[in-house]
N, C-alpha and C positions, 0 to 999 in steps of 0.2 A: 522436561526438556525446556532449555533456555538459551539466548544468545547475548552476546555483546558486540558492540561495533566500536572502532576507533578510527581516528583519521579527521584531517581537515580538507576544507575544499581545495586549496591549493598546496596541501603537503604532498609527501612523497607518495602515499597510497592510503587506500581504505582497508581495514582489516575486520573480519568478523569471525568469532569463535561461537561454534555451536556446541553446547554440552548436553548429552543425554540422548542423542540420536542413535536409534538401535543398530546393532551389528547386522550385516548381511543386506544392506540397501544398495542397489546398484546406483552408483553416481557416476555420470560423465559431465567433465567440464564444459562440453558443448551445449548441453541442456541448459546450464546456467547461463552460458554466454547467449544464448538465443533469447533468454528473458532479459539480460542487460542490454542487448541490441534494440528490443522492444521500448525500453525505458527511455533510450536515446533519440528515439524518432518522435515525429509529430509536428504538424504545421505550427510555426510560431515559436520554435525553440531558438536559442541564441547561438552565439559564436562559439561558446564552449564545446557544444556537441560536435562542432567540424574539427575540433583539436582531439577530443577523447575517442578511443575506440575500446571500450571497457571489455576486458578479457580477465576471466578469474583463474587464479593460480591456486591449486588445492595443496595446502603445505602439509596437512596431517589429518589422520583420521580415516583415510582411503588407502587401501593396498589393492592393487590390480583390479581397480575399478568398483570395488565393494567396501562399503563402511566397516570399520572395525568396532564401532562403539565406544571409541576413545573421541576426545574432543576433536572436531572438524575445524580447521583453520582455513579461511578464504582470503585471499589478498587480491586487491584491485589496484593496479598502479594507476596513479594520475600522470598523464604525458605532460599536462600543463605545469607540473613540477619543475620543468627545466627552465620555465619562464619566471620562476618564483622562488629560486633557490636562496636568494640573499634575504629577501622580505620574509620568508617563511622557515628560514633555517633554525634549526634547534640550538645550536651555539649562538652567543651574541655576535652580530656582524662587527666589523670594524667601523663601518659607516651606516649607522641605522637609518632606515628611511623615515620619512615624515609620518607620524601617526594619522590615522583617520579619525576625525573627531567631530562629524557632522552626521549623527545617526539618522536612519531612514524611518519615517512614520510607517507603522505597520509591520516592521521587522523586529526581531529580537535585540537590535543593537543598543537602544537606550535601556532597556530593562536589563539586559545583560551587563553593561558597565556600572549601573547602579548596584546590581547584585554583588559583583565580585570586584568592584573598585578599580576597574580598568580606566586608563586614560586613552586607550586606542580601541576604537570599536572593532578593529580587525581580529582582536583576540575573542569576539564575540562571534562575528558573522562567519568566521571560516568553519567553526563548528555547527552553527545554527543553520548553515546553508544546506539547501535540499540535495547537494552532492552527496550527502551521508545516506541517502536513500538508495544509492546504487547498491551498497552493502546489504540492505534490507531486501532488496530484490533478489540478491544472490542467495540469501538465507530462506526467502520465500520460495525460490526454486526448489531448493532441497526439500522444503516442506511439502510441496507439490507432488515430488516423487515418492514421500512417504504415504500421502493421502492416496495416490493412484493405486496402491498396494491393497485398499479396501474400496476401491471404485468411486472415490469422492474427486470431483472436479470443480475447480473455481476460475470464474473469466470476470474480468474488470473491463469496463468499456465507458464511453462517453455518452451522456444523454443531452448535455446542453453546455454551450459555450456562450458567455455573455448573455444577451436576451434571445438567442436562438435555441429554441428547444426542439428535439428530434421527435418524431412520431413514435409510439411504442411498438414498432415493427417487431422488436426482438421477442415480444410476448408469444409470438406464432412460430418462432425459430428454435431449433436445437442448440444447445451451447456450443457445439462445434460449429454450427453455421453462425453464430454470433461471433466466436472468436475469430473465424475466417474473415467475415465482414469488417470487423474493428481492425484487425491486422491489415487489410487492404485500404483502409481509410487513412488518408494523412490526419486526421482529427481524430481517429480512434472511435469513431460512431459508426453503428451498424445500419443507419439510415442514410442511404446515399442522396436523399433529396435534401437533408439538412445541411450535408457536408459543404456544398457551395457556399450557402449563406453562412456558416461558421467561419470558412475561410475568409470571406469577405469582411466579416466582423473583425477578424484577426488582422487583416490588412489595414482596415480603418482605424484600429487603436494603434497600430505601429506608426502609421503616418502621422498621427497626433502625439506621439511620444508617450503612450498610455498602455495599460496592460488589461488582460480579461481573465476572470475566474470562469467556474462553470459547476456542473454537476456530473458525478461519477456514480456508476451502478456496479455492484459486485455481486454475481449469482454463485452459488455452489449447489451443485445436486449430488445425489447419492449420499447425503449426509445422514447417518443413521439417527434415530431418536435417541435421546438420553445423554447428549454431550453437554457438558456444563453441570450446573446445579441449582436448586432454590434454596439450599440449605444455609449459606452464607453469602453475604454481599458480594465478597471478592471471588466467588467461585461462579457467579452467574456468568452464562456466555455472552448474553447480550451486552453486559457492562464490558467484559473483556474485548469483545469485537469493536464496540464503540471506542474505547481507549485506544486500540491499536490504529483505527482510522484516524481519530482526530490527533494523533500524535505525528501524523505526516505533515510537514510544514505547509502552512497556508490552508490546511483543512479547518473549517470553522463550525461545521455542523454535520451530524449524523442522524440517518432514521433507519428504522428496521421496518421493512414493509412500508406502506403508505401512511406512516405514522402521523404526519401532520394533517392530512385529509382525514383520517380516522378520529382525529381530536375534534372535528366538527360535525362528526355523524353520531347517531345513536347507537347503543351497544348491539340492538337487534340486527343492525345493519353491518357492524364492524366485525362481530366474532364468526369464526369459521365453524359451522355446523360439522358434527361428526356423524357419519353415515355408515351403514355396514357395507363391507365391500368383499371382493373375493376372498375365500377362505385361505387361499394360498398367499394373498397379498395383505390381508389384515383390513384394518379400518380405513375409510377414505374420507377425504375432505374436498368438497366441490369448489372452495376458494381458499386462497391463501393470504389474506389480509394481516396475518400476524407475521407474515415474513419468514416462517419458518421456525420461530421461536416462541415459547410460551413459558412464563415463570423463570426464564433465565435457562432454559433447557431446549434443545433442539427437539422438534416434534416429527421429524421425518419428512417434512415437505421442503421444497426448494427454499434455500437461504437467500434472502433478498435484503440487501443493504444499499444505502445511498450515501454520498458524502458530498457536502457542499465545500468548494475550494473558492477562496477569495482570490481577487487579482494579485498578482505579484506585486510585491512593495518597492521593487526598483523599477523607476520610471525613466523614460528617455527624457522627459521634462520633469525634473525633480521636484517635489513639494517643498515647501517651507520646513525648515529646521533651525536648529541653534548649534553653534560651533561651540562644543564643550570646553575648548581651551580659551576662549575669549568671552563667552556669553553672549555674543552678538548673533542676530538672525543671519542665516545663511541657507543657501540651498542644501538639500540632503546629498548624502554621498550617492554618487552614481558608480555602480558596478555593471560589469558585462552581465547581461540577463536575458531572460526569455521574455517575449511579449505575451505568450500564454503557454503554459505547462500542463494543462488539464490532461492531454493524452498521455503524458508521462505519468502524472499522478495516478491515472486509472490502472497502470502496470504496477505501481507501488502498491495501490490500494488492494490489488489481487494478491500481491505477495504477502501483505500483512495479514490478510483474512485467511491465507492459506497456512501461515505460520500458526495462528491462533487455533484454528480447527485442527491442524496436524497435533499441537500440543494437547489439546483436549481429548483427542481421539487416543493419544497414548496414555493420558491419565486414565481414560476408561477401560482400555483392553491391555495396557501394560505389555510387558515383554521385553527382554535384553536383546533379543534377536527379532528379525522382521518376520520369521515363520511363525513364532509364537504370537506376535501381533495380529497377524492375518487368521490364525487359528481361534484366538479368542473373539475376533470380530464376527467369524462364521458362527461359532457356538452361541454368541449373544443374539444374532440374527434367527436362528433356529429356536431359541428359547422364546423370542417374541412371537412367532407364529403360532404358539400354543397359549397365548394370554386369553385371547378374545374365545367366548363360546364356553368356558369353564374346562378346558383341556389341561 
């Protein structure tokens, strides 16, 4: 199972094509639209979110609300296209706009023009923009529907913005409670006490023409042991999950479980002991410091992932840059942008994790139709119950 996305930030639309989705999966556009709406929310978002009202159009791969097993095509139109028809037209305009020639520090602008030989950084920033993640959220919503068929749930939320860190209140909550609290919070955080301080930090940054990053956590439960592989480097699920998360714009670091804290501790403290359990449930682990992955393979515990998001590179008070057309020092390009997009990035992180897990589950259990996928999963769990104790 794989997907591709296409489209520019201010182009006509975003397009995603999913290949390999099994037949027989119930798909409702409104389920995808709810995920898209969550991505648009969050304290600190910019003016663009007041323009867009993302709605998906399912163009192919579904008939009467059920997947066909053929390629799934998802379209999300850009309302802002009406304001950019000339500057982003496919055909050459009669009077081309002035090129943008002052790259922003921290953005793909400079690296992109050097790579592709452009004289206009807009050729880079339009595709490098986080607007593309709307298509990935749509794809992730489809993946979540497939995971639900085998009882896997994924939720992403915010644990820190700027220097404000939430208390780990979610450790005593169910995933449904975490999702509800995060959805009700304007900063996507399940800790209501941290919310006010996070909003104040965003307000302060905005007043100074600055931006803020933060920390995102993604949890997945119901994940069966055995997804991924230790056999080859590119099949390790930890590597695939880390790549998916760090591919999100502005994400610069990923950890599985408390990885950086584990690095400072001894092995006798870090590793999760294996204990006998209820015969019906199998073995148990009193702790989960591995974050649900060992040797690139899921071990049946809760999957725990964290991602560090840097501050957005478009500042209200631009940093110093160089005008590429003259070589003179100049203020960096100023685009309409968010002050803080960490809550939105949490939704994107949830989506990409759901996609990787769904793809790995389909590799493990196979099936051209969802009924076969479910049956293989059930048979696998039944086999696992007989492993311990010589059965």
